[in-house]
C-alpha positions in Angstrom: 105.7 145.2 89.8 102.8 147.3 88.6 101.4 148.1 92.1 98.5 145.7 91.8 97.8 142.8 94.2 95.4 140.0 94.7 93.8 138.2 97.5 92.3 134.7 97.5 89.6 133.6 99.9 88.3 130.0 99.9 85.0 128.9 101.4 84.2 125.3 101.8 80.4 124.6 101.5 78.9 121.3 102.5 77.5 119.4 99.5 74.0 119.3 101.0 74.0 123.1 101.6 72.1 124.9 98.8 72.2 128.3 100.4 72.8 131.7 98.9 76.1 133.5 99.4 77.3 137.1 98.8 80.8 138.4 98.2 81.1 142.0 99.1 84.4 143.8 98.2 85.3 147.4 99.0 88.4 149.1 97.8 89.7 152.6 97.2 90.0 151.8 93.5 86.3 150.9 93.1 83.7 153.6 92.5 81.2 151.6 94.5 81.4 148.3 96.4 81.5 145.1 94.3 78.8 142.7 95.3 78.6 139.3 93.7 75.7 136.9 94.6 76.2 133.2 94.3 73.7 130.4 94.8 74.8 126.8 95.1 72.3 124.6 93.3 72.0 120.9 93.8 73.6 118.9 91.0 71.3 116.1 89.9 74.0 114.3 87.9 76.1 114.0 91.1 73.2 112.4 93.0 72.7 110.0 90.1 76.4 109.0 90.2 76.2 108.5 94.0 73.1 106.4 93.6 74.7 104.2 90.9 77.8 103.7 93.1 75.6 102.8 96.1 73.6 100.3 94.1 76.7 98.7 92.6 78.2 98.5 96.1 75.1 96.7 97.5 75.2 94.3 94.5 78.9 93.6 95.1 78.2 92.9 98.8 75.3 90.5 98.0 77.3 88.7 95.3 80.3 88.4 97.6 78.1 87.0 100.3 76.6 84.4 98.0 80.0 83.3 96.7 81.3 83.1 100.3 78.3 81.0 101.3 78.7 78.6 98.4 82.5 78.2 99.0 82.1 77.7 102.7 79.3 75.1 102.0 81.6 73.2 99.6 84.4 73.1 102.1 82.1 71.4 104.7 81.0 68.8 102.2 84.4 67.9 100.7 86.0 64.8 102.2 88.8 65.3 104.6 92.2 63.9 103.7 93.2 63.3 107.3 
């Protein structure tokens, strides 16, 4: 080993959170603290994809309902074998 090490820290940020974050690192090997600013920006492509999926879901539900109504109406009108 060369005497180096690493540390990993994970932060989960809610999708709707568009806040600003700062990572502050101090270590004996650094001349001064390392400060990294990070700003989570809203991703418009993600919102478009979510919107398209939602619209397709609603269309699927409506089409499924219409098909179900037609099939259930046909079953009532068909003659009974008994």
